[in-house]
MMTF fields as JSON, N, C-alpha, C and O atoms, coordinates in Angstrom:
{
  "mmtfVersion": "1.0.0",
  "mmtfProducer": "UNKNOWN",
  "numBonds": 431,
  "numAtoms": 432,
  "numGroups": 108,
  "numChains": 1,
  "numModels": 1,
  "chainsPerModel": [1],
  "groupsPerChain": [108],
  "chainIdList": ["A"],
  "bondAtomList": [4, 2, 8, 6, 12, 10, 16, 14, 20, 18, 24, 22, 28, 26, 32, 30, 36, 34, 40, 38, 44, 42, 48, 46, 52, 50, 56, 54, 60, 58, 64, 62, 68, 66, 72, 70, 76, 74, 80, 78, 84, 82, 88, 86, 92, 90, 96, 94, 100, 98, 104, 102, 108, 106, 112, 110, 116, 114, 120, 118, 124, 122, 128, 126, 132, 130, 136, 134, 140, 138, 144, 142, 148, 146, 152, 150, 156, 154, 160, 158, 164, 162, 168, 166, 172, 170, 176, 174, 180, 178, 184, 182, 188, 186, 192, 190, 196, 194, 200, 198, 204, 202, 208, 206, 212, 210, 216, 214, 220, 218, 224, 222, 228, 226, 232, 230, 236, 234, 240, 238, 244, 242, 248, 246, 252, 250, 256, 254, 260, 258, 264, 262, 268, 266, 272, 270, 276, 274, 280, 278, 284, 282, 288, 286, 292, 290, 296, 294, 300, 298, 304, 302, 308, 306, 312, 310, 316, 314, 320, 318, 324, 322, 328, 326, 332, 330, 336, 334, 340, 338, 344, 342, 348, 346, 352, 350, 356, 354, 360, 358, 364, 362, 368, 366, 372, 370, 376, 374, 380, 378, 384, 382, 388, 386, 392, 390, 396, 394, 400, 398, 404, 402, 408, 406, 412, 410, 416, 414, 420, 418, 424, 422, 428, 426],
  "bondOrderList": [1, 1, 1, 1, 1, 1, 1, 1, 1, 1, 1, 1, 1, 1, 1, 1, 1, 1, 1, 1, 1, 1, 1, 1, 1, 1, 1, 1, 1, 1, 1, 1, 1, 1, 1, 1, 1, 1, 1, 1, 1, 1, 1, 1, 1, 1, 1, 1, 1, 1, 1, 1, 1, 1, 1, 1, 1, 1, 1, 1, 1, 1, 1, 1, 1, 1, 1, 1, 1, 1, 1, 1, 1, 1, 1, 1, 1, 1, 1, 1, 1, 1, 1, 1, 1, 1, 1, 1, 1, 1, 1, 1, 1, 1, 1, 1, 1, 1, 1, 1, 1, 1, 1, 1, 1, 1, 1],
  "groupList": [{"groupName": "UNK", "atomNameList": ["N", "CA", "C", "O"], "elementList": ["N", "C", "C", "O"], "formalChargeList": [0, 0, 0, 0], "bondAtomList": [1, 0, 2, 1, 3, 2], "bondOrderList": [1, 1, 2], "singleLetterCode": "X", "chemCompType": "L-PEPTIDE LINKING"}],
  "groupTypeList": [0, 0, 0, 0, 0, 0, 0, 0, 0, 0, 0, 0, 0, 0, 0, 0, 0, 0, 0, 0, 0, 0, 0, 0, 0, 0, 0, 0, 0, 0, 0, 0, 0, 0, 0, 0, 0, 0, 0, 0, 0, 0, 0, 0, 0, 0, 0, 0, 0, 0, 0, 0, 0, 0, 0, 0, 0, 0, 0, 0, 0, 0, 0, 0, 0, 0, 0, 0, 0, 0, 0, 0, 0, 0, 0, 0, 0, 0, 0, 0, 0, 0, 0, 0, 0, 0, 0, 0, 0, 0, 0, 0, 0, 0, 0, 0, 0, 0, 0, 0, 0, 0, 0, 0, 0, 0, 0, 0],
  "groupIdList": [1, 2, 3, 4, 5, 6, 7, 8, 9, 10, 11, 12, 13, 14, 15, 16, 17, 18, 19, 20, 21, 22, 23, 24, 25, 26, 27, 28, 29, 30, 31, 32, 33, 34, 35, 36, 37, 38, 39, 40, 41, 42, 43, 44, 45, 46, 47, 48, 49, 50, 51, 52, 53, 54, 55, 56, 57, 58, 59, 60, 61, 62, 63, 64, 65, 66, 67, 68, 69, 70, 71, 72, 73, 74, 75, 76, 77, 78, 79, 80, 81, 82, 83, 84, 85, 86, 87, 88, 89, 90, 91, 92, 93, 94, 95, 96, 97, 98, 99, 100, 101, 102, 103, 104, 105, 106, 107, 108],
  "secStructList": [7, 7, 7, 7, 7, 7, 7, 4, 4, 4, 1, 7, 6, 6, 7, 7, 7, 7, 7, 7, 7, 7, 7, 7, 7, 7, 7, 7, 2, 2, 2, 2, 2, 2, 2, 2, 2, 2, 2, 2, 2, 6, 2, 2, 2, 2, 2, 2, 6, 7, 6, 6, 7, 2, 2, 2, 2, 2, 2, 2, 2, 2, 2, 2, 2, 2, 2, 2, 7, 4, 4, 4, 1, 6, 6, 2, 2, 2, 2, 2, 2, 2, 2, 6, 6, 7, 7, 1, 1, 2, 2, 2, 2, 2, 2, 2, 2, 2, 2, 6, 7, 2, 2, 2, 2, 2, 2, 7],
  "xCoordList": [0.867, 0.028, 0.84, 1.807, 0.462, 1.057, 0.544, -0.638, 1.355, 0.976, 1.342, 2.434, 0.286, 0.669, 1.391, 0.999, 2.431, 3.298, 3.916, 4.251, 4.007, 4.796, 6.067, 6.169, 6.984, 8.298, 8.507, 7.766, 9.569, 9.745, 10.03, 9.614, 10.774, 11.104, 9.724, 9.66, 8.689, 7.322, 6.623, 5.641, 6.951, 6.152, 6.806, 8.027, 6.027, 6.457, 7.134, 6.664, 8.145, 8.837, 8.162, 8.502, 7.253, 6.568, 5.375, 4.758, 5.017, 3.834, 4.077, 5.126, 3.069, 3.188, 3.14, 2.608, 3.619, 3.55, 2.082, 1.347, 1.579, 0.134, -0.233, 0.589, -1.396, -1.915, -3.233, -4.106, -3.117, -4.24, -4.92, -4.256, -6.22, -7.006, -8.031, -8.76, -8.095, -9.018, -10.273, -10.19, -11.394, -12.574, -13.576, -14.104, -13.713, -14.457, -15.992, -16.522, -16.668, -18.239, -18.831, -18.311, -19.977, -20.625, -21.411, -21.701, -21.715, -22.489, -23.966, -24.46, -24.641, -26.106, -26.878, -26.309, -28.095, -28.798, -28.915, -28.809, -29.113, -29.093, -27.717, -27.631, -26.706, -25.322, -25.074, -24.457, -25.527, -25.255, -26.075, -25.538, -27.279, -28.066, -27.533, -27.539, -27.058, -26.46, -25.154, -24.876, -24.349, -23.061, -23.228, -22.502, -24.243, -24.608, -25.08, -24.742, -25.894, -26.362, -25.227, -25.147, -24.327, -23.31, -22.411, -21.999, -22.166, -21.274, -21.944, -21.274, -23.107, -23.873, -24.059, -24.021, -24.241, -24.311, -23.067, -23.076, -22.023, -20.647, -19.914, -18.689, -20.619, -19.938, -19.294, -18.292, -19.861, -19.146, -17.701, -16.716, -17.722, -16.453, -15.378, -14.197, -15.94, -14.864, -14.569, -13.456, -15.389, -15.09, -14.038, -13.326, -13.979, -13.068, -11.604, -10.643, -11.505, -10.212, -9.203, -7.983, -9.818, -8.965, -8.555, -9.441, -7.303, -6.875, -6.733, -6.577, -6.771, -6.603, -7.947, -7.961, -9.182, -10.374, -10.754, -10.717, -11.139, -11.605, -12.715, -12.789, -13.656, -14.792, -14.409, -15.071, -13.376, -12.961, -12.616, -12.956, -11.953, -11.717, -12.974, -13.161, -13.93, -15.136, -15.99, -16.659, -15.867, -16.551, -15.935, -16.628, -14.611, -14.018, -14.446, -14.797, -14.448, -14.892, -16.384, -16.735, -17.198, -18.517, -18.758, -19.597, -17.968, -18.073, -17.533, -18.074, -16.362, -15.974, -16.891, -17.097, -17.448, -18.562, -19.704, -20.175, -20.035, -21.194, -20.728, -21.508, -19.413, -19.0, -18.913, -19.165, -18.578, -18.552, -19.83, -20.051, -20.817, -22.186, -22.987, -22.661, -24.086, -24.72, -25.339, -25.681, -25.543, -26.153, -25.217, -25.639, -23.809, -22.815, -23.019, -22.522, -23.762, -23.934, -25.15, -26.156, -25.021, -26.148, -27.457, -27.474, -28.589, -29.956, -30.285, -31.436, -29.48, -29.744, -30.562, -31.57, -30.123, -30.869, -32.281, -33.195, -32.502, -33.753, -34.751, -35.91, -34.202, -35.014, -35.302, -36.318, -34.328, -34.637, -35.742, -36.589, -35.694, -36.716, -38.129, -39.104, -38.19, -39.468, -39.917, -41.128, -39.077, -39.576, -39.956, -40.765, -39.414, -39.898, -41.11, -41.637, -41.62, -42.741, -42.622, -43.58, -41.423, -41.081, -40.81, -41.215, -40.206, -39.877, -40.741, -40.954, -41.23, -42.072, -41.386, -41.875, -40.121, -39.417, -37.983, -37.544, -37.181, -35.742, -35.116, -34.191, -35.644, -35.051, -35.178, -34.255, -36.442, -36.58, -35.704, -35.297, -35.37, -34.404, -33.052, -32.416, -32.55, -31.296, -31.215, -30.178, -32.289, -32.233, -32.024, -31.255, -32.629, -32.581, -31.128, -30.621, -30.468, -29.254, -28.191, -27.294, -28.418, -27.445, -27.657, -26.703, -28.69, -29.018, -28.697, -28.744, -28.387, -28.038, -26.537, -26.191, -25.706, -24.272, -23.845, -24.272, -23.011, -22.504, -21.643, -21.671, -20.842, -19.763, -20.583, -20.171, -21.647, -22.394, -23.102, -23.225, -23.597, -24.264, -23.296, -23.706, -22.011, -21.051, -20.71, -20.413, -20.712, -20.402, -21.603, -21.447, -22.648, -24.021, -24.256, -25.271],
  "yCoordList": [-1.246, -0.023, 1.285, 1.341, 2.349, 3.513, 4.556, 4.898, 5.037, 5.929, 7.426, 7.763, 8.266, 9.736, 10.342, 10.239, 10.979, 11.525, 12.915, 13.144, 13.729, 15.077, 15.058, 14.653, 15.534, 15.704, 17.206, 18.003, 17.601, 18.921, 19.73, 20.887, 19.153, 19.79, 20.204, 21.308, 19.448, 19.69, 20.801, 21.282, 21.237, 22.201, 23.444, 23.538, 24.473, 25.903, 26.447, 26.293, 27.011, 27.711, 29.003, 29.553, 29.523, 30.762, 30.589, 31.583, 29.446, 29.17, 29.706, 29.472, 30.425, 30.773, 29.714, 28.667, 29.807, 28.698, 28.52, 29.501, 27.313, 26.952, 27.786, 27.981, 28.224, 29.061, 28.195, 27.63, 28.261, 27.472, 28.535, 29.375, 28.531, 29.376, 28.509, 27.733, 28.608, 27.988, 28.817, 29.983, 28.255, 28.958, 28.079, 27.023, 28.598, 27.894, 27.987, 29.089, 26.898, 27.046, 26.293, 25.26, 26.851, 26.293, 25.126, 25.112, 24.153, 23.037, 23.435, 24.22, 22.861, 23.115, 22.453, 21.653, 22.789, 22.068, 20.543, 19.789, 20.133, 18.611, 18.063, 17.048, 18.678, 18.133, 18.161, 17.236, 19.197, 19.311, 18.128, 17.451, 17.88, 16.83, 15.452, 14.604, 15.122, 13.939, 13.727, 12.624, 14.749, 14.813, 14.445, 13.61, 15.128, 14.891, 13.517, 12.925, 13.015, 11.589, 10.53, 9.609, 10.685, 9.867, 9.896, 8.862, 11.038, 11.287, 10.692, 10.074, 10.89, 10.387, 8.842, 8.159, 8.377, 6.866, 6.174, 5.036, 6.796, 6.188, 6.863, 6.789, 7.493, 8.162, 7.187, 7.489, 6.115, 5.091, 4.634, 4.394, 4.558, 4.164, 5.249, 5.015, 6.475, 7.677, 7.847, 8.295, 7.559, 7.774, 6.76, 7.065, 5.53, 4.635, 5.022, 4.536, 5.88, 6.382, 5.329, 5.482, 4.257, 3.342, 3.855, 4.141, 3.963, 4.483, 3.447, 3.775, 2.194, 1.141, 0.445, -0.599, 1.012, 0.525, 0.585, 1.63, -0.615, -0.602, 0.205, 0.61, 0.49, 1.246, 2.753, 3.573, 3.095, 4.438, 4.989, 6.14, 4.229, 4.659, 4.759, 5.673, 3.851, 3.866, 5.135, 5.74, 5.465, 6.659, 7.922, 8.906, 7.899, 9.119, 9.328, 10.443, 8.163, 8.331, 8.741, 9.497, 8.307, 8.641, 10.167, 10.83, 10.631, 12.153, 12.923, 13.966, 12.388, 13.113, 13.2, 14.247, 12.058, 11.988, 13.045, 13.809, 13.026, 14.078, 15.404, 16.176, 15.801, 17.091, 17.41, 18.538, 16.456, 16.741, 16.92, 17.931, 15.947, 16.01, 14.893, 13.713, 15.304, 14.387, 13.255, 12.265, 13.309, 12.208, 11.12, 10.061, 11.294, 10.188, 9.184, 8.058, 9.63, 8.763, 7.844, 8.318, 6.608, 5.732, 6.135, 6.522, 6.033, 6.306, 7.682, 7.94, 8.565, 10.034, 10.523, 11.203, 10.168, 10.613, 10.109, 10.886, 8.902, 8.373, 9.01, 9.291, 9.22, 9.761, 11.296, 11.822, 12.014, 13.398, 13.391, 14.282, 12.408, 12.228, 12.043, 12.657, 11.184, 10.821, 11.971, 12.174, 12.744, 13.876, 14.993, 15.806, 15.159, 16.127, 15.822, 16.669, 14.511, 14.086, 13.899, 14.061, 13.546, 13.284, 14.603, 15.665, 14.592, 15.71, 15.766, 14.754, 16.925, 17.131, 16.879, 16.291, 17.453, 17.473, 17.221, 17.138, 17.087, 16.888, 18.141, 18.054, 19.382, 20.648, 20.67, 21.082, 20.183, 20.2, 19.246, 19.516, 18.113, 17.186, 17.811, 17.765, 18.421, 19.078, 20.206, 20.357, 20.991, 22.062, 21.416, 21.961, 20.341, 19.715, 19.175, 19.211, 18.653, 18.131, 19.343, 19.258, 20.303, 21.442, 22.148, 22.63, 22.179, 22.847, 21.985, 22.461, 20.777, 19.883, 20.035, 19.511, 20.639, 20.738, 22.23, 22.965, 22.697, 24.062, 24.325, 25.402, 23.286, 23.449, 23.682, 24.524, 23.022, 23.136, 24.43, 25.07, 24.914, 26.091, 27.311, 28.32, 27.151, 28.177, 28.143, 29.212, 27.053, 27.063, 27.339, 27.769, 27.158, 27.35, 28.873, 29.219],
  "zCoordList": [0.035, -0.049, 0.049, 0.809, -0.711, -0.739, 0.185, 0.15, 0.961, 1.943, 1.561, 1.105, 1.809, 1.567, 2.601, 3.763, 2.3, 3.359, 2.871, 1.709, 3.85, 3.498, 4.313, 5.471, 3.578, 4.274, 4.417, 3.842, 5.223, 5.592, 4.375, 4.318, 3.306, 2.017, 1.389, 0.848, 1.42, 0.747, 1.468, 0.903, 2.532, 3.337, 3.153, 3.279, 2.841, 2.668, 4.013, 5.14, 3.738, 4.916, 5.29, 6.338, 4.538, 4.854, 5.692, 6.075, 5.994, 6.717, 8.165, 8.767, 8.683, 10.146, 11.054, 10.684, 12.214, 13.274, 13.566, 13.459, 13.939, 14.202, 15.473, 16.369, 15.498, 16.575, 17.185, 16.526, 18.453, 19.198, 19.986, 20.593, 19.998, 20.868, 21.669, 21.052, 22.852, 23.782, 23.974, 24.36, 23.721, 23.908, 24.892, 24.544, 25.959, 26.952, 26.734, 26.589, 26.712, 26.409, 27.593, 28.013, 28.146, 29.294, 28.602, 27.406, 29.508, 29.197, 29.142, 29.952, 28.156, 28.065, 29.266, 30.009, 29.417, 30.498, 30.301, 31.268, 29.177, 28.818, 29.196, 29.887, 28.781, 29.122, 30.548, 31.076, 31.247, 32.747, 33.392, 34.269, 33.007, 33.735, 33.376, 34.269, 32.132, 31.906, 32.606, 33.078, 32.686, 33.338, 34.864, 35.403, 35.529, 36.827, 37.148, 38.173, 36.213, 36.391, 36.271, 37.084, 35.212, 35.179, 36.47, 36.995, 36.898, 38.116, 39.447, 40.275, 39.565, 40.733, 40.684, 41.707, 39.562, 39.424, 39.721, 40.192, 39.473, 39.852, 40.918, 41.007, 41.696, 42.894, 43.892, 44.541, 43.974, 44.978, 44.339, 45.038, 43.032, 42.426, 42.628, 42.884, 42.481, 42.594, 44.136, 44.411, 45.131, 46.428, 47.012, 47.969, 46.382, 46.695, 46.35, 46.946, 45.403, 44.991, 44.376, 44.433, 43.789, 43.221, 41.775, 40.97, 41.47, 40.235, 39.249, 38.072, 39.596, 38.665, 38.43, 37.777, 38.973, 38.645, 37.225, 36.575, 36.73, 35.325, 34.912, 33.752, 35.851, 35.425, 35.463, 34.827, 36.184, 36.146, 34.778, 34.503, 33.889, 32.484, 31.826, 31.024, 32.097, 31.261, 31.569, 30.732, 32.948, 33.389, 32.874, 32.613, 32.724, 32.117, 30.829, 30.443, 29.995, 28.582, 28.489, 27.583, 29.317, 29.346, 29.615, 29.003, 30.553, 30.847, 29.715, 29.348, 29.089, 27.965, 26.835, 26.221, 26.567, 25.523, 25.896, 25.052, 26.991, 27.484, 27.152, 26.594, 27.46, 27.272, 25.692, 25.267, 24.939, 23.498, 22.927, 22.26, 23.129, 22.803, 23.522, 23.398, 24.308, 25.118, 24.391, 25.038, 22.917, 22.356, 22.133, 21.67, 22.456, 22.332, 23.539, 23.501, 24.602, 25.673, 25.284, 24.756, 25.548, 25.266, 25.942, 27.11, 25.16, 25.408, 25.643, 25.991, 25.51, 25.795, 24.625, 24.818, 23.334, 22.234, 22.227, 21.949, 22.506, 22.544, 23.572, 23.265, 24.84, 25.778, 25.543, 25.999, 24.784, 24.351, 23.224, 23.169, 22.384, 21.362, 21.98, 21.546, 22.993, 23.637, 24.468, 24.558, 25.085, 25.885, 25.025, 25.47, 23.691, 22.888, 22.136, 21.414, 22.297, 21.581, 20.168, 19.412, 19.766, 18.415, 17.586, 18.059, 16.485, 15.681, 14.448, 13.779, 14.152, 12.983, 11.626, 10.662, 11.735, 10.454, 10.631, 11.778, 9.585, 9.747, 10.334, 11.142, 9.911, 10.471, 11.918, 12.621, 12.471, 13.944, 14.633, 15.762, 14.025, 14.622, 14.68, 15.732, 13.566, 13.447, 14.51, 15.154, 14.698, 15.682, 17.045, 17.837, 17.358, 18.584, 18.846, 19.967, 17.695, 17.756, 18.076, 18.914, 17.386, 17.538, 18.931, 19.542, 19.311, 20.683, 21.908, 23.042, 21.675, 22.83, 23.229, 24.288, 22.554, 22.806, 22.793, 21.902, 23.76, 23.651, 22.474, 21.879, 22.128, 21.098, 19.785, 18.987, 19.541, 18.178, 18.261, 17.217, 19.392, 19.427, 19.116, 18.544, 19.524, 19.144, 17.72, 17.185, 17.026, 15.636, 14.819, 13.676, 15.24, 14.462, 14.115, 13.511]
}
């Protein structure tokens, strides 16, 4: 297989150095409630303080998924759909999806 690769000679020397900007965005109410539910559900695991606990890694990933978008956590999308009483159109579903996460609200 042929891999595409760039070497230093291929990259222009005139490019400015990469710039990173951190923009802090608050969690939406849905994200906050899902985050709190995940945290409270696994509170006993956190209180034990076992750093090698297998569930601790899974909890960390679930909390990270929740911060990225709450629909990444299992069953959240279905429960949001049911609480909304269904969506009338694709546009309404898209609005609900965008409104569920602070990052997507910032980009929209």
